[in-house]
Structures are given as C-alpha cells and as structure tokens.
N, C-alpha and C positions, 0 to 999 in steps of 0.2 A: 645458533638458531633462536634461543630465547631472546637474545638482544635484538635480533632482526625483527622478531614478531612484536616485541615490545615497542620497537621503533615504529613499526607499521601503525600500531594502535595509539601511540602517544605523541606523534610528531606534528600534531596540529599547531600551526602558528597563526596568530591574528595579524592579518595584513591591514594596513591603514588604507582608507579610501579618501581620495581628495576630489573636491568638486571645483571646477574652474568657474570663477565668477565672470560676468560679462557686463559691459556697460552699453547702454543704447546709444547709437550714433544719430538718433532722430533729434534734430534741433528745431523742429517745428514747434510752435507755441502750444499745440494741443496734441501731444503724442497719444497713441492708442493706449488706453489704460491696461495695466497688467492684468492677466487673467487671475481670478481669485484662487487662492490655494485650495486644493481639494480637501473636503471635509475628512476628518479622521474617521476610520471605520467604527461602527458601533461595537461596544464591548460584547464579548460572547461568554466570558467566564461567569458561572453561577456561583460555584463554591469549590473549595479545596479542603480535603480532609487527610490528615497524616495517618498513613497505615502502619508505618514502622520505620525504624532506623537500623541499618545493618552495617557491621564492621567489615573491613576487608577480609578478616579471617572467616566471618560468616559466609561471605560470597565465595571465597576460595574453597570452602568445604562443600559447596554445591557442585563443584566441578572437580571433585577429588580424583576422578578417573582420568583427568587431563591436568596433571600438576603444572605444566607449562602455562596453561590458560589461567589457572588459579593464581599463579605468581604475579600476574599482571594487575590484580586488584590493588588499588593504591589508596583511594579515599573511601571513607564511609559514604553511604548513600541514604537519602531519605526518600521514601516512596509515598506519593500522594494519590488519592482518588480525586479527579476533577470531574465536575459536571459543567456542562456548557450548552449553549443553544446552537442548533443547526437546523437545517431544513430536511423534512422527509421527502420522499419521492413525489409527493403531491404538492410540494411547495409550502406546506404548513410548518410553522415553527415547532420544534420539539426540544426536549432536554435529553442530551446524550452524555456519555461518560467515557473516561479513559484513565490511564495511569501516567503519572509523571515521576520519573526517577531523576533525582537531583544529587550530584556529588557534592559533598562538603569539602570544597576546594578553595584555596586561597586566591585563585585567579578567576577571571571570566572564562566561562566554558561555552562551547558551541552546542548547537541543538541537533539531535537526530530525531526525525519522525520515523517511527518504526511501525509498519503495517503488518499485522499478523496474518497467518494463513487460515485456511478453512476451519471453521468451528461449527460442528453440528449443534442444533438447538439443545440437544440433550447433554451437551458438553459445556453448557453455559459458563461454568466456573473457570474455564480456561481463558475467558475473556480477560484482557489486561487489567481492568480496574479491580478485579478480585485479588490480583497478585498472588495466585495460588501456586503451589509447588508443581502443578501439572502444566503451567502456562509457559509460553515461549519466553516471557520476560525473566523467569525465575533464575535461569542459569547464565548462559553466555551473555545475554543482553544486560543483565545486572552487572556482570564483570566489566562489560564495555562501559557502562555508566560510571563505574568506579575508576576507570582510567582517566576520566575527565570530560564526560559528555552529559548534558541533560537529555534524557530520552522521553519523548512524548509518544504515547502509544494509544491510538483510538480504539475503543471497543467496536465501532461501527454501529449503524442502525440495526436494531434487533437484538442487542446484547446490553448488559449492564442496566443503566438507568432507563433505557427504552426497550427492555427485553420483551415487553408485551406486543411490540410491533414485529412483523415478519422481516427477517433479514433480506435485503435486496441483493441476493447472491450474484456476484460478478456483474453488477450494474455500475458501470464506470462513473457516471455522474455523481451518484450519491456516495460511493466510496471516496471519491475525490473530495467532495464538499465536507463530509464528516471528518475526514483526515485533516483538511486545511483548517477547519474551525477548531479542532483539537490543538493544532499547532498554535493557532492564535490564542486560545485559552491558556496554553502552557506559558507563552511569553507574557501574557497579562498577569498570570499568577506570579511568575518570577519577578516581574516589575513590582508587584504589590509586596512581595516578601523580601525585596532587595537582594535577590540572587543575580549576580552579575553575569550577563550573557554577551557573547560576541554576536555580530550580525549573521553568522554563518548558519545555514540550514541544510542539513544532509537528509536524504531520503533513502530508507532501506525497507525491504520486504520481500518475502518469498511466497510463491504459489499464488493464492488469492491476494496475499500481501504484495507480491510482485506486480500483479495487475493493478492493485490499488495505488502502488507507488508510481507507476507509469501515469495513471489517471491524475494523480495528485500533482506530479511534475508539470503536466500539461496545463492544468487549471492554474497553478501558481504562476506560470509564465504568461498566461493569457490575462489574468485578472488581479494578481497580487505581486507583480514584478517589483514594485517599489517597496511595498510593505514587508513582503516575505520573499526576498530573492533566493532562488535555488543556488546553492554552492555546488553541489554535485549529487547525483542519485545513482543507485545501484540496484535496480530491480532484478529479481531472480525468478526464473521459471514461470512467468505469467502467460496467460492465454490472451495475448495482445491482438491476434488476428482472428477475431471471433467468426467472421464470415467464412474464412478458409477452414477454421477448426470445425465448424458445423458440417461443412461438406465432407471433411475428412472422416468424421464420425459416421455420418449417414451413408457414405459410400463404402464403408469397410465391410469386408466379408469375414474378418477375423474377430475372435472374441476380444472385447475390450474391458479392462478393469475399470472400476469406479464409474460405471455408467449412471449410478445413482446421483452423482454430483452433476452430471450433464442434464439429468432430469430436473434437478434443482434450478439450473439456469433457465430451462423452459418455463417452469412454474413462475419464476421471477418476471421474465419478459412478458408472459401471458397477462400477468397482473399489472405490471408497471406501465406497459404500453397500451392498456385498455383493449387488448385483443379479446380477453374474457371468453375464450373458446372452451367447450367441454373437452376434458382430457382425452376422450375417445378420438378426437381429431389428431392428437399427437401419438397416442399409444394404442397398441393392440390390446384386446382382452386376453386374459383376465387382469392384465396389469393396469389398465386404465382405471378400473373399479378399485383395485387395491391402492393405487396411488391417490385416488380421490379420498379414500379413507385414511391413508397414512402416506404423506409425500415422501417418506424415507423408508418405505417398505422395500424388500428385496426385489431386484429386477434381473432379468437374464443378461448375460454378457454379450450376446450377439445382437448388434443393432437392428438387423432385419427382423429379428424375432420380437424386439421390443417396440420399435417405431412403426406407426401406421404407414402403409405403402404410399398413400396419397400425400402424406406429409413429407416423406422422404423425397419423393419426386418433385414436390413443390419447391423444396429447398435446393435440390440439386439443379433444377432447371431455372430457378429464379422466379418461377411463376407465382410463388406464395409471397405476395408483396408485403403483407403485414409482418411476418416473422423475419423476412429478408431485411426489411428496414430496421427492425430491432437489432439484428446482428450487426448491421452496418453502423448503427448509432453507438455501438459499443466496441467498434474497431479502434485500437489505440496504436497501431503499428505505423501509420503513415502520416507523420507530422514532423516538424523541424524543431527539436529542442535547441535552446541556446546554451544552457549550462552543460557541463560534462555529464555524460550518462554512460554507464557500463552495464551491458546486458550479460547476465550469467545464466547458463542453462546446461543441463546434462544432455549429452548427445543421444543417450539411450532412454530418454524419458518417454514412457508409454502412457503417462497420465496427461501431461500437457506437452505435446510433441515439440521437439527442438525447432521446427520450422517457424514457430511463433516468434522466437527471438531472431532467427535468421531473416525472416521477412521484415521485421522492424528495423534491423540494422541496414538491410538493403534499401528500404524505402527512405529512411532518414538520411542516409548518405547521398541518395539520389536527389534529395531536396537541399543538399549543401550543408548538412550538419557535420561539421568536421571534428567535433569532440565526442562522437559516439564510438564506443568500443564494443566488440563482441568477444566474450570469454567463454568458449565451449568447455564444458567439463567432460573430458573424454571418457566415454563408457559409463557415465553416471546416469542413474535413473532418477525419478522424482524425489526419492527419499535418500538414496545414498549420496546425492550431490549436496545435501544441506550443509554438512560440515565444511566442505571446501568452499561453498558459496560464502558461508559466514566469515571465514578467514580472509578470503580474497576480496570480499566487499569491504570489510574493515580496512584492509590494506589500500584499497582504491581510494576511499574517502580520506584517508590519512595524508594523502598527497596535497590536499587543498587547504 
C-alpha cells in the first residue's frame, strides 16, 4: 500500500512538447506580413519573503497520526510569502498575497495551484501566506510539496495583504483572477530565483477552494491557454450550480446546517452586482437587523424562517431579475473544459449537495468534454470526505 501511494504522488514525468514548423507556399512578391508576436503579459510579482525552510522530518512530524503519509516526505521545502498585483471586483488594481512552497529538489518540478476552503474573517491567520499551524497548507499539502511539487496558494481578496477589503465569497470571477495572478507570480518568482519548473500546472481545491479551482480552470483556458496551460484539475465539493443551489435552499422545508455561509453569498452578490438592497428585502426580522450589525451573527436553520417570503418566491419563480442574474453569472457547471478534470464529491454532503458535481459532469459531457470524470465519495459528507478527496485527487494528477 505504501509503495502504491508513493507511486501515486511521485510518478509525475515531464513530457516533451514539439512544435511543427511550417513554410509559406505563397510565392507572390508581396506576401501578407506575419502577424506580430503577442506582447508578453505584464509582470504581477511585487515581492517574495522567505518564511522558513523545513526538513522532511519536520513535515513528517506534522502528520504523525498518519505514518504512511509522513513517509512520503522526500525533499526539504522553502516557504515564501508572495505579494502580487491583481484586480478587485471593481476592476481596480490591488496588492494581494499568497504562499509558495518550493521543494529543494535536484530536478525541475511541476506546479500545483492550491485553492483553500472557506475562511471566516475572524480566522484570518488560516490564510496561506501566514503559513500557520492551523492552515490547510501546514500538513498534507506541505508533504505533497516535499514529494516534488511547487505549490502556489492564493490568500484570495480579503485576506493577507488585502485583508482590509471584504472577501467576495463564492464570487467566481474574482476567485479565478486572484488565483491565476498568484500562479503567474509564483512562476515569475521561480524564474527570478532560478527554481527549475516544468510547464505543467495542476489545480486542486475543496469546498470554496473547489469552486475557485473550477473558476480558475475556466479562466485559464479562456485567456491564458498559451501562457499557463492547464495540465489537469481536481476540484472537490464546490457549489458550481449556483442557480440550482439557491432554489434548493429556498424551497427546503428541512433544517439546513451552515445557513450563515449562504447568507455570506447574498451579502457578496448584493454588493458586487450593485443591487445594494436593504437586508430586510432578503431576511425576516429580527435577523435582518442582526445581520446588518454583524454579517456573521447566528441565524435560524429553517430557510423559511430566515428568508423573506417575497425574496424566496422571487428566486423560485425567476421573477427577481437582479439576484437571478447574479446567481447565473456565478454558475460554473455548464462549459466545456479541454484539459482533464475530475470532480470529487461526497454523496451525503448536506452543506454543498452532491448535485452540484453531478450537474457539472452531465453538462460538460453533453458539451463533448470527454476528459471529465465524476468521483462520488460514497456516504461522505462535506467534512468526512476531505481525506479521501485529498488522496484521490493527488492520485489523479499523478497520472499526467
């Protein structure tokens, strides 16, 4: 078993790419001039600061309860805090941050962009650039880097260097752009520091990170296909079908856990899409007033108790054009990825229901995406599925 798992995580090979040359058959005296080469993208890296260097023994000690995982630590890693420029939701340039984990390896290494899950503002130090013991990067992801991957992990807007800004929770466009610009900054930094990288870019992330990974994959293929080609991605448990998810919540007669995070989505879309409605249009009292004072205050678990009836009916009927358009703008289930993509999701997830991944798989296959896979985690909920997702996602990317 140990050898199989090690093989999953360590069998990346660098494949050569060839470009076929061509000669013009135009013998006319004035052939059409060749199109000018595209300009190189403007640099985004601002600075990089070394946070620490850690031995394989250090990393193995962090996962002492899983000796098999610890045994995979192979190279020391250096951890850097990067700052870089990106765009806020209003299009203005800002300075953002993230963490870069670099293995001290004798060969070129491939890059993983790792998008973290939900972090509440009062948990700021769990953002990647702090590299704290409570963060997602500290344990398994650090061991993964030690096996021979450079890992770029964006903080997202609203954390780290731009923590004074509100985090645009579950806003696909800004999650994607902040993550892409962090990946660009990571590659710029490695070039500057003479860290040898392969051209391969892998994308991983779970929960909000899964949604961010899907948004990032789509943006990379639309706008960065030559500069940053996606080798493969493995998003986990993301809320990709926002329109259907909203109707699922607002039509439910059952108590739902974690409604406070759904409230956060509405806060974000109300602001980002300039709806600027009073919260009483979304929520019943006394919760509207409480949420105005504290967006993260406790809310009831019954949707019909929390959400205003007119708002519920407007979404369910589609007559609320503003918020319906916002949900649709953040749907990420219905497009055609070109690179291999594996969707992982617990079948018993009561936080982000499984249909989000099933709908994405169905829609993508219907569009002719032949390299999309669906990996149900049978009986897993949003939290119990994390371990299996981590192992199987690493196994998936190791095939490329």
